[in-house]
Structure formats: structure tokens, C-alpha cells
Chimera marker file (.cmm) of the C-alpha trace (Angstrom):
<marker_set name="trace">
<marker id="1" x="1.927" y="12.815" z="2.876" r="1" g="1" b="0" radius="0.5"/>
<marker id="2" x="4.173" y="11.140" z="5.407" r="1" g="1" b="0" radius="0.5"/>
<marker id="3" x="7.214" y="11.422" z="3.147" r="1" g="1" b="0" radius="0.5"/>
<marker id="4" x="6.542" y="15.129" z="2.753" r="1" g="1" b="0" radius="0.5"/>
<marker id="5" x="6.208" y="15.507" z="6.514" r="1" g="1" b="0" radius="0.5"/>
<marker id="6" x="9.466" y="13.654" z="7.171" r="1" g="1" b="0" radius="0.5"/>
<marker id="7" x="11.270" y="15.731" z="4.539" r="1" g="1" b="0" radius="0.5"/>
<marker id="8" x="9.939" y="18.971" z="6.037" r="1" g="1" b="0" radius="0.5"/>
<marker id="9" x="10.926" y="17.823" z="9.523" r="1" g="1" b="0" radius="0.5"/>
<marker id="10" x="14.434" y="17.021" z="8.299" r="1" g="1" b="0" radius="0.5"/>
<marker id="11" x="14.828" y="20.406" z="6.644" r="1" g="1" b="0" radius="0.5"/>
<marker id="12" x="13.503" y="22.163" z="9.739" r="1" g="1" b="0" radius="0.5"/>
<marker id="13" x="15.913" y="20.246" z="11.984" r="1" g="1" b="0" radius="0.5"/>
<marker id="14" x="18.931" y="21.055" z="9.844" r="1" g="1" b="0" radius="0.5"/>
<marker id="15" x="17.883" y="24.688" z="9.414" r="1" g="1" b="0" radius="0.5"/>
<marker id="16" x="17.219" y="25.044" z="13.123" r="1" g="1" b="0" radius="0.5"/>
<marker id="17" x="20.592" y="23.639" z="14.058" r="1" g="1" b="0" radius="0.5"/>
<marker id="18" x="22.329" y="26.021" z="11.615" r="1" g="1" b="0" radius="0.5"/>
<marker id="19" x="20.403" y="29.085" z="12.770" r="1" g="1" b="0" radius="0.5"/>
<marker id="20" x="20.757" y="28.503" z="16.511" r="1" g="1" b="0" radius="0.5"/>
<marker id="21" x="24.439" y="27.620" z="16.371" r="1" g="1" b="0" radius="0.5"/>
<marker id="22" x="26.497" y="30.327" z="18.033" r="1" g="1" b="0" radius="0.5"/>
<marker id="23" x="30.142" y="30.876" z="17.244" r="1" g="1" b="0" radius="0.5"/>
<marker id="24" x="32.125" y="28.835" z="19.749" r="1" g="1" b="0" radius="0.5"/>
<marker id="25" x="34.620" y="30.406" z="22.094" r="1" g="1" b="0" radius="0.5"/>
<marker id="26" x="36.979" y="27.516" z="21.501" r="1" g="1" b="0" radius="0.5"/>
<marker id="27" x="37.289" y="25.174" z="18.527" r="1" g="1" b="0" radius="0.5"/>
<marker id="28" x="36.760" y="22.004" z="20.578" r="1" g="1" b="0" radius="0.5"/>
<marker id="29" x="33.381" y="23.210" z="21.935" r="1" g="1" b="0" radius="0.5"/>
<marker id="30" x="31.937" y="23.649" z="18.410" r="1" g="1" b="0" radius="0.5"/>
<marker id="31" x="32.788" y="20.092" z="17.437" r="1" g="1" b="0" radius="0.5"/>
<marker id="32" x="30.997" y="18.650" z="20.461" r="1" g="1" b="0" radius="0.5"/>
<marker id="33" x="27.933" y="20.822" z="19.850" r="1" g="1" b="0" radius="0.5"/>
<marker id="34" x="27.835" y="19.762" z="16.192" r="1" g="1" b="0" radius="0.5"/>
<marker id="35" x="28.030" y="16.097" z="17.106" r="1" g="1" b="0" radius="0.5"/>
<marker id="36" x="25.311" y="16.496" z="19.733" r="1" g="1" b="0" radius="0.5"/>
<marker id="37" x="23.048" y="18.362" z="17.305" r="1" g="1" b="0" radius="0.5"/>
<marker id="38" x="23.585" y="15.681" z="14.666" r="1" g="1" b="0" radius="0.5"/>
<marker id="39" x="22.733" y="12.892" z="17.107" r="1" g="1" b="0" radius="0.5"/>
<marker id="40" x="19.601" y="14.668" z="18.308" r="1" g="1" b="0" radius="0.5"/>
<marker id="41" x="18.468" y="15.472" z="14.754" r="1" g="1" b="0" radius="0.5"/>
<marker id="42" x="19.155" y="11.905" z="13.677" r="1" g="1" b="0" radius="0.5"/>
<marker id="43" x="17.146" y="10.565" z="16.602" r="1" g="1" b="0" radius="0.5"/>
<marker id="44" x="14.183" y="12.785" z="15.724" r="1" g="1" b="0" radius="0.5"/>
<marker id="45" x="14.210" y="11.903" z="12.018" r="1" g="1" b="0" radius="0.5"/>
<marker id="46" x="14.876" y="8.211" z="12.707" r="1" g="1" b="0" radius="0.5"/>
<marker id="47" x="12.002" y="8.102" z="15.192" r="1" g="1" b="0" radius="0.5"/>
<marker id="48" x="9.658" y="9.679" z="12.649" r="1" g="1" b="0" radius="0.5"/>
<marker id="49" x="10.664" y="7.152" z="9.999" r="1" g="1" b="0" radius="0.5"/>
<marker id="50" x="10.369" y="4.203" z="12.398" r="1" g="1" b="0" radius="0.5"/>
<marker id="51" x="6.902" y="5.331" z="13.539" r="1" g="1" b="0" radius="0.5"/>
<marker id="52" x="5.528" y="5.487" z="9.999" r="1" g="1" b="0" radius="0.5"/>
<marker id="53" x="3.545" y="2.552" z="8.700" r="1" g="1" b="0" radius="0.5"/>
<marker id="54" x="4.833" y="0.506" z="5.777" r="1" g="1" b="0" radius="0.5"/>
<marker id="55" x="3.286" y="0.978" z="2.378" r="1" g="1" b="0" radius="0.5"/>
<marker id="56" x="0.224" y="-1.228" z="1.807" r="1" g="1" b="0" radius="0.5"/>
<marker id="57" x="0.756" y="-4.254" z="-0.374" r="1" g="1" b="0" radius="0.5"/>
<marker id="58" x="-2.078" y="-4.918" z="-2.765" r="1" g="1" b="0" radius="0.5"/>
<marker id="59" x="-2.527" y="-8.322" z="-4.262" r="1" g="1" b="0" radius="0.5"/>
<marker id="60" x="0.027" y="-11.066" z="-4.007" r="1" g="1" b="0" radius="0.5"/>
<marker id="61" x="0.443" y="-14.612" z="-5.083" r="1" g="1" b="0" radius="0.5"/>
<marker id="62" x="-2.992" y="-16.197" z="-5.235" r="1" g="1" b="0" radius="0.5"/>
<marker id="63" x="-3.825" y="-19.700" z="-6.425" r="1" g="1" b="0" radius="0.5"/>
<marker id="64" x="-6.525" y="-19.701" z="-9.064" r="1" g="1" b="0" radius="0.5"/>
<marker id="65" x="-7.710" y="-23.060" z="-10.302" r="1" g="1" b="0" radius="0.5"/>
<marker id="66" x="-8.305" y="-23.601" z="-13.987" r="1" g="1" b="0" radius="0.5"/>
<marker id="67" x="-11.936" y="-23.707" z="-15.011" r="1" g="1" b="0" radius="0.5"/>
<marker id="68" x="-13.226" y="-27.179" z="-15.770" r="1" g="1" b="0" radius="0.5"/>
<marker id="69" x="-13.481" y="-28.148" z="-19.425" r="1" g="1" b="0" radius="0.5"/>
<marker id="70" x="-16.801" y="-27.221" z="-20.960" r="1" g="1" b="0" radius="0.5"/>
<marker id="71" x="-19.396" y="-29.946" z="-20.753" r="1" g="1" b="0" radius="0.5"/>
<marker id="72" x="-20.837" y="-31.115" z="-24.050" r="1" g="1" b="0" radius="0.5"/>
<marker id="73" x="-24.185" y="-29.361" z="-24.352" r="1" g="1" b="0" radius="0.5"/>
<marker id="74" x="-26.790" y="-29.004" z="-27.023" r="1" g="1" b="0" radius="0.5"/>
<marker id="75" x="-30.135" y="-27.279" z="-27.503" r="1" g="1" b="0" radius="0.5"/>
<marker id="76" x="-33.266" y="-29.394" z="-27.558" r="1" g="1" b="0" radius="0.5"/>
<marker id="77" x="-36.879" y="-28.410" z="-28.094" r="1" g="1" b="0" radius="0.5"/>
<marker id="78" x="-39.018" y="-29.663" z="-25.217" r="1" g="1" b="0" radius="0.5"/>
<marker id="79" x="-42.772" y="-29.641" z="-24.885" r="1" g="1" b="0" radius="0.5"/>
<marker id="80" x="-44.493" y="-28.933" z="-21.561" r="1" g="1" b="0" radius="0.5"/>
<marker id="81" x="-47.997" y="-28.268" z="-20.296" r="1" g="1" b="0" radius="0.5"/>
<marker id="82" x="-48.375" y="-24.776" z="-18.811" r="1" g="1" b="0" radius="0.5"/>
<marker id="83" x="-51.896" y="-25.310" z="-17.504" r="1" g="1" b="0" radius="0.5"/>
<marker id="84" x="-53.624" y="-23.916" z="-20.589" r="1" g="1" b="0" radius="0.5"/>
<marker id="85" x="-52.000" y="-25.895" z="-23.369" r="1" g="1" b="0" radius="0.5"/>
<marker id="86" x="-48.846" y="-27.462" z="-24.706" r="1" g="1" b="0" radius="0.5"/>
<marker id="87" x="-45.885" y="-25.082" z="-25.165" r="1" g="1" b="0" radius="0.5"/>
<marker id="88" x="-42.618" y="-25.802" z="-26.958" r="1" g="1" b="0" radius="0.5"/>
<marker id="89" x="-39.484" y="-24.098" z="-25.757" r="1" g="1" b="0" radius="0.5"/>
<marker id="90" x="-35.727" y="-24.525" z="-26.399" r="1" g="1" b="0" radius="0.5"/>
<marker id="91" x="-33.817" y="-25.998" z="-23.457" r="1" g="1" b="0" radius="0.5"/>
<marker id="92" x="-30.053" y="-26.365" z="-23.082" r="1" g="1" b="0" radius="0.5"/>
<marker id="93" x="-29.197" y="-29.972" z="-22.200" r="1" g="1" b="0" radius="0.5"/>
<marker id="94" x="-25.725" y="-30.767" z="-20.789" r="1" g="1" b="0" radius="0.5"/>
<marker id="95" x="-24.338" y="-34.136" z="-19.746" r="1" g="1" b="0" radius="0.5"/>
<link id1="1" id2="2" r="1" g="1" b="0" radius="0.2"/>
<link id1="2" id2="3" r="1" g="1" b="0" radius="0.2"/>
<link id1="3" id2="4" r="1" g="1" b="0" radius="0.2"/>
<link id1="4" id2="5" r="1" g="1" b="0" radius="0.2"/>
<link id1="5" id2="6" r="1" g="1" b="0" radius="0.2"/>
<link id1="6" id2="7" r="1" g="1" b="0" radius="0.2"/>
<link id1="7" id2="8" r="1" g="1" b="0" radius="0.2"/>
<link id1="8" id2="9" r="1" g="1" b="0" radius="0.2"/>
<link id1="9" id2="10" r="1" g="1" b="0" radius="0.2"/>
<link id1="10" id2="11" r="1" g="1" b="0" radius="0.2"/>
<link id1="11" id2="12" r="1" g="1" b="0" radius="0.2"/>
<link id1="12" id2="13" r="1" g="1" b="0" radius="0.2"/>
<link id1="13" id2="14" r="1" g="1" b="0" radius="0.2"/>
<link id1="14" id2="15" r="1" g="1" b="0" radius="0.2"/>
<link id1="15" id2="16" r="1" g="1" b="0" radius="0.2"/>
<link id1="16" id2="17" r="1" g="1" b="0" radius="0.2"/>
<link id1="17" id2="18" r="1" g="1" b="0" radius="0.2"/>
<link id1="18" id2="19" r="1" g="1" b="0" radius="0.2"/>
<link id1="19" id2="20" r="1" g="1" b="0" radius="0.2"/>
<link id1="20" id2="21" r="1" g="1" b="0" radius="0.2"/>
<link id1="21" id2="22" r="1" g="1" b="0" radius="0.2"/>
<link id1="22" id2="23" r="1" g="1" b="0" radius="0.2"/>
<link id1="23" id2="24" r="1" g="1" b="0" radius="0.2"/>
<link id1="24" id2="25" r="1" g="1" b="0" radius="0.2"/>
<link id1="25" id2="26" r="1" g="1" b="0" radius="0.2"/>
<link id1="26" id2="27" r="1" g="1" b="0" radius="0.2"/>
<link id1="27" id2="28" r="1" g="1" b="0" radius="0.2"/>
<link id1="28" id2="29" r="1" g="1" b="0" radius="0.2"/>
<link id1="29" id2="30" r="1" g="1" b="0" radius="0.2"/>
<link id1="30" id2="31" r="1" g="1" b="0" radius="0.2"/>
<link id1="31" id2="32" r="1" g="1" b="0" radius="0.2"/>
<link id1="32" id2="33" r="1" g="1" b="0" radius="0.2"/>
<link id1="33" id2="34" r="1" g="1" b="0" radius="0.2"/>
<link id1="34" id2="35" r="1" g="1" b="0" radius="0.2"/>
<link id1="35" id2="36" r="1" g="1" b="0" radius="0.2"/>
<link id1="36" id2="37" r="1" g="1" b="0" radius="0.2"/>
<link id1="37" id2="38" r="1" g="1" b="0" radius="0.2"/>
<link id1="38" id2="39" r="1" g="1" b="0" radius="0.2"/>
<link id1="39" id2="40" r="1" g="1" b="0" radius="0.2"/>
<link id1="40" id2="41" r="1" g="1" b="0" radius="0.2"/>
<link id1="41" id2="42" r="1" g="1" b="0" radius="0.2"/>
<link id1="42" id2="43" r="1" g="1" b="0" radius="0.2"/>
<link id1="43" id2="44" r="1" g="1" b="0" radius="0.2"/>
<link id1="44" id2="45" r="1" g="1" b="0" radius="0.2"/>
<link id1="45" id2="46" r="1" g="1" b="0" radius="0.2"/>
<link id1="46" id2="47" r="1" g="1" b="0" radius="0.2"/>
<link id1="47" id2="48" r="1" g="1" b="0" radius="0.2"/>
<link id1="48" id2="49" r="1" g="1" b="0" radius="0.2"/>
<link id1="49" id2="50" r="1" g="1" b="0" radius="0.2"/>
<link id1="50" id2="51" r="1" g="1" b="0" radius="0.2"/>
<link id1="51" id2="52" r="1" g="1" b="0" radius="0.2"/>
<link id1="52" id2="53" r="1" g="1" b="0" radius="0.2"/>
<link id1="53" id2="54" r="1" g="1" b="0" radius="0.2"/>
<link id1="54" id2="55" r="1" g="1" b="0" radius="0.2"/>
<link id1="55" id2="56" r="1" g="1" b="0" radius="0.2"/>
<link id1="56" id2="57" r="1" g="1" b="0" radius="0.2"/>
<link id1="57" id2="58" r="1" g="1" b="0" radius="0.2"/>
<link id1="58" id2="59" r="1" g="1" b="0" radius="0.2"/>
<link id1="59" id2="60" r="1" g="1" b="0" radius="0.2"/>
<link id1="60" id2="61" r="1" g="1" b="0" radius="0.2"/>
<link id1="61" id2="62" r="1" g="1" b="0" radius="0.2"/>
<link id1="62" id2="63" r="1" g="1" b="0" radius="0.2"/>
<link id1="63" id2="64" r="1" g="1" b="0" radius="0.2"/>
<link id1="64" id2="65" r="1" g="1" b="0" radius="0.2"/>
<link id1="65" id2="66" r="1" g="1" b="0" radius="0.2"/>
<link id1="66" id2="67" r="1" g="1" b="0" radius="0.2"/>
<link id1="67" id2="68" r="1" g="1" b="0" radius="0.2"/>
<link id1="68" id2="69" r="1" g="1" b="0" radius="0.2"/>
<link id1="69" id2="70" r="1" g="1" b="0" radius="0.2"/>
<link id1="70" id2="71" r="1" g="1" b="0" radius="0.2"/>
<link id1="71" id2="72" r="1" g="1" b="0" radius="0.2"/>
<link id1="72" id2="73" r="1" g="1" b="0" radius="0.2"/>
<link id1="73" id2="74" r="1" g="1" b="0" radius="0.2"/>
<link id1="74" id2="75" r="1" g="1" b="0" radius="0.2"/>
<link id1="75" id2="76" r="1" g="1" b="0" radius="0.2"/>
<link id1="76" id2="77" r="1" g="1" b="0" radius="0.2"/>
<link id1="77" id2="78" r="1" g="1" b="0" radius="0.2"/>
<link id1="78" id2="79" r="1" g="1" b="0" radius="0.2"/>
<link id1="79" id2="80" r="1" g="1" b="0" radius="0.2"/>
<link id1="80" id2="81" r="1" g="1" b="0" radius="0.2"/>
<link id1="81" id2="82" r="1" g="1" b="0" radius="0.2"/>
<link id1="82" id2="83" r="1" g="1" b="0" radius="0.2"/>
<link id1="83" id2="84" r="1" g="1" b="0" radius="0.2"/>
<link id1="84" id2="85" r="1" g="1" b="0" radius="0.2"/>
<link id1="85" id2="86" r="1" g="1" b="0" radius="0.2"/>
<link id1="86" id2="87" r="1" g="1" b="0" radius="0.2"/>
<link id1="87" id2="88" r="1" g="1" b="0" radius="0.2"/>
<link id1="88" id2="89" r="1" g="1" b="0" radius="0.2"/>
<link id1="89" id2="90" r="1" g="1" b="0" radius="0.2"/>
<link id1="90" id2="91" r="1" g="1" b="0" radius="0.2"/>
<link id1="91" id2="92" r="1" g="1" b="0" radius="0.2"/>
<link id1="92" id2="93" r="1" g="1" b="0" radius="0.2"/>
<link id1="93" id2="94" r="1" g="1" b="0" radius="0.2"/>
<link id1="94" id2="95" r="1" g="1" b="0" radius="0.2"/>
</marker_set>
């Protein structure tokens, strides 16, 4: 959006300076007017570019530690009392 705006502003500045330019009475007056118009147009476009924000940077170098090695685990059947009777269930045991 901002690039489109800056491009449109640049085109409008150049077109405006070409349309409003009147034929000079002397050759040396036209050169000075052209230089002045170029400096003014450059200041406007440069100010618009300088006022724009930089593009957002997503991500970047991030340190990510390796996951620890998997612990040796096994499944074991354990018996527990649930208040009504003994129940056997599989439990994962890691050490």
C-alpha cells in the first residue's frame, strides 16, 4: 500500500511539474526552474520514503535446545485398591 502511494505521488509530482511548466522567456530561466522543480519533487518523494516504516521482520535466529534423550521406560501391570476391590491397570514406568 505504501509503495503504491509513493509511486503515485512520484508520478503526480513529475506530471504536475511537466503540466505547469510554462515556456521560458529566456533559456537560462528554464534551467533554473527545472532544477528547482527537481529539488522540490525529490524532497517530497524522499520525505515520503523516509517517513515510511521498515518492513516487519518475522522470525530470526533463535536458539532451540535439543530434546533430552528418551528415558528408558516400560509398561508394568500394577494392582491398586479403588475402594470397592482390587483393579489391575497398565502403568508406564520410567527411570
